[in-house]
N, C-alpha and C positions, 0 to 999 in steps of 0.2 A: 857318737855317730850311730853306734849299734843300738843304743837306748832309744834314740830318735825314731830309727826305722822300726823297732820293736813297738814303740808307742803308737806309731802310725798304723801298724799292722792290727793293733787292738782297737782302733777306733771304730765303732760300729757304724753301719751305712746311714742310720738316721742322723748321727752326729755330723758325719761328712756332708750330707746333703743339706741339713740346716746350716752348717758352717760356710758352705759354698755360697748360699744366698745371703748370709750375714756379711761375708766378704765383699760380695758385689755391692751391697747396700752401703757399707762404709766407704768403699773407694768411690761410688757414685755420689755420695754426700760431699766428700772432699772435692771431687771435680766440679760438681755443680756450685760449690761455695766459691770457687775461683772468680775473680773479677771478669775474666775473659769468657765465662760461661753465661752471664746474664747481662742485659742492657741496663738493669738497676739493681742495686744491693738487695739480696734476700737473706732472711734470718736462717740460722743453723737449723731451726725446726722445720722451716719450709724446704730447705735443701734435702734434710733427712726424709721428710714426707714424700718429696718428689721422686728421690732415689728409690725409696721402699715401693711407691706406687709403679714406677717402671720396672724394677727387678721382679716384683710379684705379678707383673703384667696386669695391673688393675685399671689405671687410667684415671683415677681420681686426681684432681689437681687443685691447688690453692691459688694459682694464677694462670693467666692466659699463656700457653706454651708458645704460640707463634710470635708474640711481641716481647715477652719477658726473657726468653732464652735466646742467645745468640746462635749463629750457625754451630759454633763449637759445643754449646750447651745441648743443642738439639741432636748433635751426633752422639754425644755421650749418653743421652737419653735413648737413642737408637740401639746403641751398643748394650745397654742394660736391658732393654726390652728383648733383644734378640738372644742374649746370654740367658736371661731369666725365663724366657719362654721354652728354649730348647733344653737348658740346663747346663750349667757350667761343667759338670763331669763329662757330658757328651762332648763338649768342645776339648776338654783335656785329653780324652781318649783320641779325638781326631788329630790333635796335634801331635801325640806319640806316634800315630799311624803315619803322618805326613812326613815325619823325620825318620821313619823306619824303625822306630824303637818298639819293643815288644810290650804288649799290653799285658800287664801282670793280673795275676788271679784276683787280687784285692780290687783293682780298678773294675774288672769284669763284674765282681759282687756289687760294686757301687752302681754300676750301670743297671744290673738286674733289679736292684732296689729301686732306682729312679723310674723304671718303666714297668714295675710291679710284675715282672716276668716270673714264671714258675721255675724255669730251668736256667742254669747258668750258661748253657751251651748257645753258641751263635750270638753272643753279645757284640763281638766285633762287626760281624756282618750286619747286625741290626742297626748299629751306629752308622756303618756306611750307607745303608739304605735311607736311613732318616735324613742325613746330610745331603744325600743325592736328591731326595724328595723336597727338602726345603729350598735348595738351590733352584730346582726346576719350577716349583709352584711359585716361588717368590719372583724368580726372573721372568716367567711368562706373564704373570699379572703386572709386574712393573712395565713391561713392554707394551702391553694392551693399554693400560691406563695412561702411561706417558704419551702415546699416540693420541688418545682421546682428549687429554687435558692440555696438550700442546696448543690446541686451537684456542683455547681460553687464556692460557697463562704464558704461552711461548714455550719453547723447547727447554730452556734452562729451568724455569720454575715448574714446568710440566713434568720433567724427568725427576727433579728433587721431591716435589709434593708426591709423586707416584712412589718412590722409594719409601718415603716416610710412612705414608698410609698403608702401603702394602705390608711393610714389616709390622706395623702396628696392628693390622688387622689379622695377618696370619698367626701372630703370637697372642691374639685375643687381648690386646693392650687397651684399645680405645682411645688413645691419644690422637689428637688432631691439630694441624697447624691453623685451622680456620676458627675464628672466634665462637662461631654458632655450631662447632662440630660439623656435622654433615646436613644440617637443616636446609641449607641452600640447594643441596642435591636430593630432596625428599622425593621430587618427581622424576629423577633421572634414573632410568632403569639399568643403564650401563655402570655407572658408579655403584649403585645399590647391589646389583648381581655380582659384580666382580669382588667387591669388599666382603659382602656376605658370604660368598663361596669360600673365601680364604678362611674367614673365622669359623666357619661350619667345618671345613676339613681339618682345620688346626685344632678344633675342639673335639673333634671325633676321636683323635688319638693316632699316634704313629704306628702302634701295633696293629690296630684295625686296618690302616691304609696298607701296611705291609701285607697283612692276611689277604686283603682284597686283590693286591697286585700279583700275588703268588698263587692264589688259588681262584680260579675263574668262576667256579660253580658255587652257588649259594649253599648247596648241601654239603660242601667241603669246608666252609667257613667255621671258624671256632664258635662256641656258644657265645662268647663275649662279643665277637664281631657281629653276630646275628642280632644280639640284644641292642647293640650300639646303633646299628643302621635302622633297624626297625623302629626302636624308641625314638630316635632322632626324627625320622620322618613323621611319626604319629604325634609327637609333642609339638614339633614345629607347625604342623598343620592345625592342631587344636588351638595352640596359642594364637596363631594368625586369626582364626575364626573368632576367638573370645575377644581379642583386643579390637578386631573390626567392629564387633557388636557393641562393646563398652564405649568406644570413642567415636562411633559412627556420626553422632549429632553434636559432638564437641567442637565449637567453632574455633577453639584455641589450638586445636591439634589437627584433626583430618576432617572436621565437619563441613568445611567449605570446598574440599577437593572433589574431583570427579570420582566415580566409583572406582575406575582403574588405579588412580593415584592412591585412593583409600586403601585399597587392597595391597598396593605395593608398599606403602609406608606401614601398614599393619603387619605384614610379612617381616619387614626390617626390624620393627620393633619387638616382634615376637622371637626372632632368632638372636638378637643382640644381647638380651640379658643372661645368655648361657655361653660364654661369659665375656663378649666383646667390648661392650660399653660404648659403642658408637650410637648416636641418637639422630634421628631424622625429624623428630618433634622436640619441643621443649618439655623435659621431663616433668618440671613443676607445674605444667598446664594440664597434665593428664588427670583423669578422673580418679578419685580415691580408690575405687574398685580396681582400676587398671594398675595403680601403683602397688596395691596388695598382691595382685596377681603377678606383676613384674618381680616382686621380692620372692615369691614362690619360685619362679623360674631361676632367679639368681641363686637361690638356696639349692636347687637341683644341680645346676652347673653343667658341665660337658663330660668328657670321657676320661678315664684313667690313662695315665701315661700320655697325656695331652697338654696343650697350652692352656687349658681351662681348669677352673677349680670347682668350688661347691662340694656338696657331698658326693657328686658323680652320679650320672644318669643310671648306670648299672646298679649302684647302691640303691637308688630310689626303686628301681624295677623289682630288685630282689626282695626289698621289704614289702612292696606292694603285693607281689604274688605269693609270698610267704603268708601274708594276712588272708589273702583270698583262699588259699589252700587250706589254711587252718579253719576258716569258717565253714569250708566245704567238707571238712573232716579227712582231708588228704594229708598223711603224716609227713610227706617229703615233697617240697615244691619242686616243679619241673617245668622246662620251657624247651621248645623245639626238640622234644624227644630226649632231652638230657636232664638229669636230676641235678639239683644244686646242693653242694656239700653243706653239712650243718655248720662247719667253721666259716664258711663264706657268709651264711646267713647271720651268724654271731658277729663277725667282722662288720657286716653292713649295719647291723643295729647298733653296734658301739660307735661307728663312724657318725651315724645319725644322731644318737644320743649326745655325744660329746660336741657335736656341731651345734645342737640346739643350745647346750649349755654355754658355749663360746658366744654365740649370737645374742642370746638373751642376757648373759651376764655382762657383756660389753655394753649392751643397750641400756642396761640398768645403771651402769657406772656413767654413761654419758648423760643420762637424764639428771645426775647429780652435778656433773662438771659444766654442762652446757645449758643455757636457757633458751632452748629452740623447741619448735613444735615436735611432738612425740613421732608422728608419722614420718616427717622429714628425717629425724634422727634414725628411724628404723630403715629408711631407704639407704642412707649412708652406711650403716652397719651391715645390712644384707649385701650391699654393693662391695663392701670391703672384703667381707668374708668370702664372697663368690669371686673376688678379684675382677669385678666387672667394670666399674668406673662410672656408672650411671649415678646422676645426682640431681637433686631438686634445685641446687644452685646455692647450698649453704656451706660447703666445704671450707671455703675461705674465711667463714665466720666462726670456725671452731677455735677454742682457746688452745694454747700449746699442749696443755695436758690431754685435751680432746684429740688433737692431731697425733700425739704419741700413741694414745689408745687405738686409734684407727690404724696406725702403723702396725701395732701388734696384732690386730685382727687380720690385716693383709698378709702379714707373714705367716700366721697360723693357717689361714685359708689357702695359701700357696703351697706350703710344705704338707699340710694336711694335719688335722687335729690328732690323729693317732700317732703320727710321727713325734709331735710335740710332747705327748703324754709318754711315749716310749723313752723320750729323753729325760723326762722328769721322774718317771717311776721305773725302777729295776725290775725287768721281767724275771719270773722265777718259775720253774717247773716243779709240780707237785706230783710226787709218785704215790700219793694216797688220796682217798677220797672219803668224805664224811657220809654217814647214813642219810638216806632220804627222808624227808617229812612233807606233810601237806602245807601248801601255802595258798591262801585264797586270794585270787586276783580278779580284777574286773567288776 
């Protein structure tokens, strides 16, 4: 018993975080393979793929969720999405608090690592705030959407559809019970704004939401919060304009819509790739330029300590501003009157570099295992890494090897490439340094 506790104590946070996701995926696979979970038999590979996609809140699917999964299967999917989005460790700490148990130091460290917090203090309070925010945000959205959808589907289906899509949206999963995802609601501002508000807030990050709620003044917000809010507003506005221009005359997407509807759908398709995965148009019908731009948005992703993935918006901003400041001859990048530490810059460069290797490496392997168009494969890979779920409709055509490769990419995208490499490579501290020498670059 003592040795078990001692071993548990020495488990690093990356191992525990990765292990919690793996545990959810395994349990989800077993549950989805049960006959009671599906209307028709599915393979073990498809069960694994679906469980991985739900746990990593991706949304890629090899079959139609609404018709293939039974009510039991859909509830399993929802639980995986909720636990995967918020984090299993968060729920574990919540259960301890619920039963009046003391939250130990090790559990606080795990929570700190999960939400990338600098200090270990206030972790229990942070968990309380997160869970309260989740309950309020999802509860309010479910009520609003249920009232609206009850007119079309009746109260029973209206409530259930609302619960499913709200949980899927808030956790940036992108799973839908409708065969065409949300295409039938392309011109419906109520559905579009309720669901988009959920995945934008969920993708901003719980730490940012907590900071905004506790500090009413913009000047008092942390640099991270200022970067996330400003960056989100800017990138969403630019992405909406870009997609509106690129798709304006495309008759297969928004070309035949009124200007108001074009703007609405462009907005939705601009915010969804970071990293919600819902679609109001058929992704395969979009222009190649729009698909490339969408892949760029999927690669950036949302915020740290959120339900989103990708390299994260703050990572992208740090790298961009560091480059701009270097070109201008400014030795230390700064934003909003605050300097950015060199270790943050190096971490951002490491995340970006490793992410490029993961995406390009997996894309290279898929070009060997799958006989599918390169652009279509690229969309799937970027979507899997960003845990987005947008697809040009080829996911079901992947071989078993291809599906497993995508599962690995989704897993890496959710827990982060740095976490994966920390697991594979032992960190060591050097108490010495070698002499400097000139290296020619650029």
